[in-house]
C-alpha positions as CSV (number, residue, x, y, z in Angstrom):
1,M,-13.1,-27.9,-40.3
2,N,-15.2,-29.6,-37.2
3,L,-15.6,-28.0,-34.0
4,K,-13.0,-30.1,-32.1
5,L,-10.1,-28.8,-35.0
6,R,-11.8,-25.1,-35.0
7,S,-11.2,-25.2,-31.0
8,M,-7.6,-26.8,-31.0
9,A,-6.7,-23.9,-33.8
10,W,-7.9,-21.3,-31.3
11,A,-6.0,-22.5,-28.3
12,C,-2.9,-22.6,-30.5
13,G,-3.5,-19.1,-31.7
14,L,-4.0,-18.1,-28.2
15,L,-0.6,-19.5,-27.0
16,L,1.2,-18.3,-29.8
17,A,-0.6,-14.7,-29.4
18,G,0.9,-14.8,-25.7
19,G,4.1,-15.3,-26.6
20,V,4.4,-18.4,-24.4
21,Q,8.2,-19.7,-23.8
22,A,9.9,-22.3,-22.3
23,A,11.6,-21.4,-19.0
24,P,15.0,-20.4,-18.6
25,F,17.9,-22.2,-18.1
26,A,20.4,-21.4,-14.9
27,Y,23.9,-22.1,-15.7
28,V,26.1,-22.9,-12.5
29,P,30.0,-22.8,-12.7
30,N,31.5,-25.5,-10.4
31,E,35.1,-24.3,-9.8
32,G,36.0,-27.9,-8.1
33,S,34.5,-29.7,-11.0
34,A,35.4,-27.6,-14.1
35,S,31.8,-27.8,-15.2
36,L,28.7,-25.5,-15.9
37,S,25.3,-27.4,-14.3
38,V,22.4,-26.6,-16.6
39,I,19.3,-26.3,-14.3
40,D,15.8,-26.2,-16.1
41,T,13.9,-23.9,-14.2
42,Q,10.6,-25.1,-15.0
43,T,11.4,-28.1,-13.4
44,D,14.5,-27.6,-11.0
45,R,16.5,-30.6,-12.4
46,V,20.1,-30.7,-13.7
47,V,19.5,-31.2,-17.3
48,A,23.3,-31.1,-18.7
49,E,27.0,-30.9,-17.3
50,I,29.2,-28.9,-19.8
51,A,33.0,-29.5,-19.4
52,T,34.2,-25.6,-19.0
53,G,37.9,-24.7,-18.1
54,T,39.9,-25.9,-15.0
55,K,38.4,-23.5,-12.4
56,P,35.2,-21.8,-14.0
57,R,34.0,-18.5,-11.5
58,G,32.6,-15.5,-13.2
59,T,29.6,-16.6,-15.5
60,V,27.3,-14.3,-17.9
61,I,25.2,-15.1,-21.0
62,S,24.4,-13.5,-24.1
63,L,21.6,-11.8,-25.0
64,D,20.1,-14.3,-27.4
65,G,21.1,-16.9,-24.8
66,K,23.3,-18.9,-27.0
67,Q,26.6,-18.1,-25.6
68,A,28.2,-18.4,-22.1
69,Y,31.4,-16.3,-21.1
70,V,33.0,-18.0,-18.3
71,S,36.0,-17.0,-16.6
72,D,38.8,-19.8,-15.8
73,Q,40.8,-18.6,-13.1
74,P,44.3,-20.8,-13.2
75,A,44.1,-20.6,-16.9
76,N,44.1,-16.8,-17.1
77,R,41.1,-16.8,-19.8
78,L,37.6,-16.2,-20.9
79,V,36.0,-19.6,-21.8
80,V,33.3,-19.2,-24.6
81,V,30.5,-21.9,-24.3
82,D,27.9,-22.7,-27.0
83,L,24.9,-23.4,-25.0
84,V,23.1,-25.1,-28.0
85,K,25.9,-27.6,-28.8
86,R,26.7,-27.8,-24.9
87,A,30.6,-27.3,-25.4
88,A,33.4,-25.1,-24.9
89,T,34.3,-23.4,-28.3
90,G,37.1,-21.2,-27.6
91,S,38.8,-18.9,-25.3
92,I,39.9,-15.2,-25.2
93,A,43.1,-14.4,-22.7
94,L,42.8,-12.0,-20.2
95,G,45.4,-11.8,-17.9
96,E,46.3,-13.5,-14.4
97,S,43.5,-14.7,-12.1
98,P,40.1,-13.2,-13.6
99,E,37.1,-13.3,-11.1
100,G,33.6,-11.9,-11.9
101,V,32.8,-10.9,-15.0
102,G,29.6,-8.7,-16.3
103,I,27.9,-7.9,-19.5
104,S,26.7,-4.7,-20.8
105,A,22.8,-4.7,-21.1
106,D,23.1,-4.3,-25.2
107,G,25.2,-7.5,-24.9
108,R,28.2,-6.2,-26.9
109,W,30.5,-5.9,-23.9
110,V,31.7,-8.4,-21.6
111,V,33.8,-7.2,-18.6
112,A,36.4,-9.3,-16.4
113,A,37.6,-8.6,-12.9
114,I,41.5,-9.3,-13.1
115,E,43.2,-9.6,-9.4
116,E,46.7,-9.8,-10.1
117,S,47.2,-6.9,-12.3
118,N,44.6,-4.7,-10.5
119,E,42.5,-4.2,-14.0
120,V,39.4,-4.6,-15.7
121,V,39.6,-6.0,-19.1
122,F,36.9,-5.3,-21.8
123,V,36.1,-8.3,-24.5
124,D,34.3,-7.1,-27.6
125,T,31.8,-10.0,-28.1
126,Q,31.7,-8.9,-31.9
127,T,35.0,-9.8,-32.6
128,Q,35.4,-12.3,-29.5
129,A,38.7,-10.6,-28.8
130,R,40.1,-8.6,-25.9
131,A,39.6,-4.6,-26.6
132,F,40.9,-2.7,-23.7
133,A,41.6,-2.6,-20.2
134,V,41.4,-0.4,-17.5
135,K,43.6,-0.1,-14.5
136,V,41.6,0.4,-11.0
137,R,43.0,2.0,-8.2
138,G,41.9,-0.7,-5.9
139,K,43.6,-4.0,-5.0
140,N,42.5,-7.4,-6.2
141,P,39.0,-6.6,-7.8
142,E,36.6,-9.2,-7.6
143,H,33.3,-8.2,-9.6
144,A,33.2,-5.7,-12.1
145,V,29.2,-5.0,-12.9
146,F,28.0,-2.6,-15.9
147,S,25.4,-0.1,-14.7
148,P,21.8,-0.5,-16.6
149,D,22.7,2.3,-19.0
150,G,26.2,1.2,-19.7
151,R,28.0,4.2,-18.6
152,W,29.5,3.2,-15.6
153,V,31.2,-0.4,-14.4
154,F,31.4,-0.8,-10.6
155,V,34.4,-2.8,-9.6
156,S,34.7,-4.1,-5.9
157,A,38.4,-4.2,-4.7
158,E,38.4,-7.1,-2.0
159,E,41.9,-5.7,-0.8
160,G,41.2,-2.1,-1.0
161,D,37.8,-1.7,0.9
162,A,36.5,0.3,-1.9
163,V,34.3,0.2,-5.1
164,D,36.1,1.7,-8.0
165,I,34.2,3.3,-10.7
166,I,35.0,3.2,-14.4
167,D,33.5,5.8,-16.9
168,F,33.1,3.5,-20.1
169,G,33.0,6.1,-22.7
170,R,35.8,7.8,-21.3
171,R,37.9,4.0,-20.9
172,E,39.2,5.5,-17.4
173,Q,38.5,5.3,-13.5
174,V,36.9,8.5,-12.7
175,A,35.8,7.8,-8.9
176,Q,36.5,5.6,-5.8
177,V,34.0,5.2,-3.1
178,P,35.4,4.0,0.3
179,V,33.1,1.0,2.1
180,G,33.6,-1.7,4.4
181,A,35.8,-4.6,4.5
182,R,36.3,-7.0,1.7
183,P,33.7,-5.8,-0.6
184,R,32.1,-8.7,-3.3
185,G,28.9,-8.8,-4.7
186,I,27.3,-5.8,-6.7
187,G,23.8,-5.1,-8.0
188,F,22.2,-2.5,-9.4
189,S,18.5,-1.2,-9.4
190,P,16.5,-1.4,-12.2
191,D,16.7,2.3,-13.1
192,G,20.5,2.3,-12.3
193,S,19.8,5.0,-9.8
194,R,21.4,2.6,-6.9
195,A,24.1,0.5,-6.4
196,Y,24.3,-2.3,-3.9
197,V,27.5,-3.7,-2.6
198,A,27.8,-6.4,-0.1
199,A,31.4,-6.3,2.2
200,E,32.1,-9.8,3.6
201,T,34.5,-9.1,6.5
202,S,32.5,-6.3,8.3
203,S,29.1,-7.9,7.1
204,E,27.5,-4.7,5.7
205,L,25.6,-3.9,2.7
206,Y,26.1,-0.4,1.3
207,V,23.6,1.6,-0.8
208,I,25.0,4.0,-3.5
209,S,23.8,6.7,-5.2
210,T,25.3,6.6,-9.2
211,A,24.3,10.3,-9.7
212,D,27.0,11.7,-7.2
213,F,28.9,8.3,-6.1
214,K,27.7,9.2,-2.5
215,V,27.0,6.4,0.4
216,L,22.9,6.7,1.0
217,A,23.0,3.6,3.6
218,Q,25.3,1.6,5.7
219,V,23.4,-1.1,7.1
220,K,24.6,-4.3,9.1
221,A,24.0,-7.3,7.2
222,G,24.4,-11.2,7.8
223,P,27.7,-12.8,9.0
224,R,30.0,-12.9,6.0
225,S,27.6,-11.1,3.3
226,N,28.9,-11.6,-0.3
227,G,26.2,-12.1,-3.3
228,I,24.0,-9.5,-4.2
229,A,20.7,-10.0,-6.5
230,V,18.3,-7.1,-7.1
231,H,14.5,-7.9,-7.9
232,P,13.1,-6.6,-10.9
233,D,10.6,-4.7,-9.0
234,G,13.7,-2.7,-7.4
235,Q,12.3,-2.7,-4.3
236,R,13.9,-6.0,-2.5
237,V,17.7,-6.5,-2.6
238,F,18.8,-10.3,-1.7
239,V,22.3,-10.7,0.3
240,S,23.6,-14.1,0.6
241,N,25.7,-14.7,4.3
242,G,28.4,-17.1,4.0
243,G,28.6,-17.2,7.5
244,D,25.7,-18.5,8.6
245,A,23.7,-20.3,5.2
246,T,21.2,-17.6,4.9
247,V,19.9,-15.2,2.5
248,S,18.9,-12.0,4.1
249,V,16.0,-10.2,2.2
250,F,16.4,-6.0,2.3
251,D,13.8,-3.5,1.9
252,A,15.1,-0.9,-0.6
253,V,12.6,1.4,0.0
254,A,12.8,1.5,4.0
255,L,16.5,0.6,4.0
256,K,16.3,-2.3,6.2
257,F,16.2,-6.1,6.2
258,T,13.0,-7.8,6.7
259,A,13.8,-11.4,6.7
260,T,16.0,-14.1,6.5
261,V,15.7,-17.6,4.7
262,G,17.8,-20.5,5.5
263,V,20.0,-22.1,2.4
264,G,23.0,-24.6,1.7
265,Q,26.2,-23.9,3.5
266,R,28.6,-21.1,2.1
267,P,26.2,-19.4,-0.4
268,W,28.0,-17.4,-2.5
269,N,26.7,-15.7,-5.9
270,M,23.0,-15.8,-6.5
271,A,20.4,-15.0,-9.9
272,L,16.8,-14.3,-10.3
273,T,14.5,-16.0,-13.0
274,P,13.3,-13.2,-15.4
275,D,10.1,-12.8,-13.7
276,G,11.7,-12.4,-10.4
277,K,9.6,-15.2,-8.8
278,K,12.9,-17.5,-7.8
279,L,16.1,-17.0,-6.7
280,Y,18.9,-19.4,-7.4
281,V,21.7,-19.2,-4.6
282,A,25.3,-21.3,-5.2
283,C,26.0,-22.9,-1.9
284,G,29.5,-23.9,-2.4
285,R,30.3,-26.2,0.6
286,S,26.9,-28.0,-0.1
287,G,27.7,-28.7,-3.7
288,A,24.4,-27.4,-4.5
289,V,22.1,-24.6,-5.4
290,S,19.2,-23.5,-3.2
291,V,16.2,-22.3,-4.8
292,I,14.0,-19.7,-2.9
293,D,10.6,-18.5,-3.5
294,T,10.9,-14.9,-3.4
295,E,6.9,-14.4,-3.0
296,R,6.8,-16.4,0.1
297,Q,10.2,-16.1,1.2
298,V,10.9,-19.8,1.8
299,K,13.5,-22.5,0.6
300,L,11.6,-24.5,-2.2
301,Q,14.5,-27.1,-2.5
302,D,18.2,-27.8,-2.6
303,I,19.6,-29.2,-6.0
304,A,22.9,-30.9,-6.3
305,V,25.1,-29.7,-8.9
306,G,28.8,-30.1,-9.1
307,K,31.9,-29.3,-6.6
308,L,32.1,-25.9,-5.2
309,P,29.2,-23.9,-7.1
310,W,30.5,-20.7,-7.3
311,G,27.6,-18.6,-8.7
312,V,24.3,-18.6,-11.1
313,A,23.8,-17.1,-14.4
314,I,20.3,-17.0,-16.1
315,R,19.4,-15.2,-19.0
C-alpha cells in the first residue's frame, strides 16, 4: 500500500472509531397542512414533507429513529409513520381529541393525553396496539410525559389548573399537584428529580420535586408561557412564550430566568438536538421553526415549514 492510500485508510479508521454519525432530523407536525416537515439539523433545511393524518399534533420518535407516532386530533387516532419510507403506514384508535404524546425511555410505551374523556391512553409499541387507559382527575389533559426512569407519567390538566401524576406500575393516578392556570408543557431534569411545568394563562414556571410531589419553585415567566425543553446538562430550561414571540432561559440552579431570545410568532412546543447545542421552536402563526444557538443564546434563523406547526420531535 502506498503512502497516500495508507493515509486514507488511517483517516477512515479514525472516523469509524469515533462513531461519526449524520446529524439527526427534526420532525415538525403541521396541524394546518396535515403534514410532518422533516428538517436536516446539519443544514437546517427542510428535506421532505410527509402527509400525516388530518390535524397532526403530539409527535414522538421511536428509539431506532425509524418510526414516528403522531396524534391526529379530529380522527381520534395515533398515526404510525415509517420514517425510512417517509409515509404513514397505519393508525391506532385512541379516544376523542388526543393531544400531546410521550414515549418511555426504553421506547416500549407511547402515551397520549385524551382531552374529552380525561384519560391517558398507553400504546404498546411491540404490538402496535392500545394496551390500557388511566383516568385522570384533572379536566382536559394536554400533555403526558414519562419521567426518565419510567416510573411516573406527569399529565398537565389544562382546565384543572393541576398536574396529575400516574404511577405506571400501578396503572393509576396517585397524586395531583395544583399549579397556575392552564398548565401546558412538561419537561424533566435528566436525573428525573425535578419536573418543570409551564402554566400558560398565569404565565408561570413551576418546579416540582418527583420525590414528594412538592412545588420547589413558582417563578413568573414570559407572557403565555407554554412549551418546555430541558437542556441535557440539566442546568438550563427553555420556556416558550406565546404572548410575545420569545423563548426564556431558566437557570435551574439559581431558579431564575437569565435571558430571553426573540423567535417567530406564537412559539409553542420545542425540542433540543441530542448535544443540546440547538433548540428548534415551532412558531404557529409564522409557519416556521426558529432555531436557537443555546450557547450564544441567539436565534440563528427561521425555517419555513407547513401551516400552524404545533411542535418538534428529535430523536
